[in-house]
N, C-alpha and C positions, 0 to 999 in steps of 0.2 A: 481544430482541436490538437494538440500535441501535450501530453505529457509523461513523465517518465516514472518509473517503478523500481528504486532498490529493495531487496530484498535481500535477509539477513538467515544464515543457519539454514534451520531444516527449514525454513518457506521455502527455499534456494531451490529444491527437490524437486524434479518435473519442469523446473519454473526460471533455472537461468538465474545470475547475479542479479541483472537488473534486465527492464523489458518497457520499450513502449508504447505507448497507448495513444490509439486517436476516437476514441466515444466522441460518437455523434451524439449536438448535445448537452446540458447539464447532466451531474455526475457527482455523485456522495461519496464519501469515503466508505461505505456500505458497501454499494453498488459494488463499486470497484474491488472489495473481497468478494462478491458474488463472482465476478466477471475473471478472477483470479485464481476462483475458486478452492478461497481460506476462507476457512470457518472465524467469525468476529472472536471467538475464548482462548486462536491459536495466535492471540497477538496480543504483543503484551504494552509495547511503545511502537506510537504510530506518530508522523511527524511528516511536516508541509514544512518543503524551502528550511528543513532543519531545527523547527519549532512544533512543540508540541500543538497539537490538531486532532479536529473532534471528527469524528463520523460521521455524524450528519452537520458536516461544512460544504460547503460546496467546492468541488473543486477546478481551478481559474487554469486559462492554457498555460503552458509553460509550469508547470507547479512538478515539484521531485517530488516525490514520496517517497518517506524512507519505512520500511516496516519489520521488527527484528517481534524475533517471539518466545517465550519464556523463558529463562532460565535457571534451568537448577545446574543443580551439583552441592563441592559438600567442602 
């Protein structure tokens, strides 16, 4: 299985802009965050193939995951 993960803003630090992973067996969003060492509280938007995704849903071969942190400012 091959999945592509696109990271944004502060989540890129130490990980890069885009990561390709080849997990063995089934994987869900929460497990993906563990692999990438990203705390679930640091994720504001989680997209699967450009659509709102659920952290407990199975990731399929070829999926593109986009992860955005909360954005602050004023």
